[in-house]
N, C-alpha and C positions, 0 to 999 in steps of 0.2 A: 569618290576618288577619280581624278582626271584620267582620261584615256591614255593608255601607255604607262600608267603608274601601277606599281604593285606594292603590297604591304611589306614593310620590313619584317623579316622573319624573327627578329628579336623583340621589337616593341610595337609593330603594327603601323608605324608612320608610313605615309606614301613615299616611295622611292622610284626614281626614273630608271635606274640600272643597278644591277647587283642585288644580292639578297638582303643587305643591311643598309640602314640609313647612316648619315654622317655622325649621329649621336651615339651609335652603338659600336663603332669601330675605333681602333687605335690609330696612331699616326701612319701606320703601314697598311691600313685598310682591313686589318684582321678584327674579328669579333672580340670585343673586350671580354675579360675574364668574368665568370659568373658573379663573383662577389662585388666586383667593380660595377657591373651593370645593375645589380640589385641595389647597391648604395645610391647610384645615380638616379635610378627610377624612383626610389623612395624619397630622395631629396626633391625631385621634380614634383612628386605628389604632395609633399609638405608645402612647397611654394604655391601650388595651384589650389590647395585646400587649407586655408588658414585655420589654425587650431588643431590640426590633425597631429596626433602623437607619433613619435618615431615608430613605436611598435605597430600602430595601425597602418602607417605608411608602408612599412616593410611587409605586412600581411597583404595589403592591397597589391604591392609590387609583385609579391610571390604569386598571388592569384592571377595577375595579368600574365606573368612570365609562363605560368603553367599552360596557358592557351597558345603560346607562340612556338612555332616549329623548331626554332633554335634551342629552346630550353626544355621542351616537353620531354620528360624522362631523364633530364640531366641529374646526375647523382647529387649535386649540391642543392638542387630544387627539392628533390625527393627527401633528402635528409632534413632540410629546413622545415618542410611542411609537416613532417611526422613527429617533430619534437615538441 
């Protein structure tokens, strides 16, 4: 990561300022809702890994989100991972 950059607290991408990257916020700069962020992360995983099923993409997205400060312990994450 470049000097002066910090990881996005939602997805881990490098950001210059603020806690979240441009992909994890809405048009007002607020963190996207949990379900929206999960869907977008799973969609990105399917694009970057051809042949990945939707279920596996969601599992991988949930695993990734569980390591991020913005989502660690989030009720939506805990509920999805225990079902």
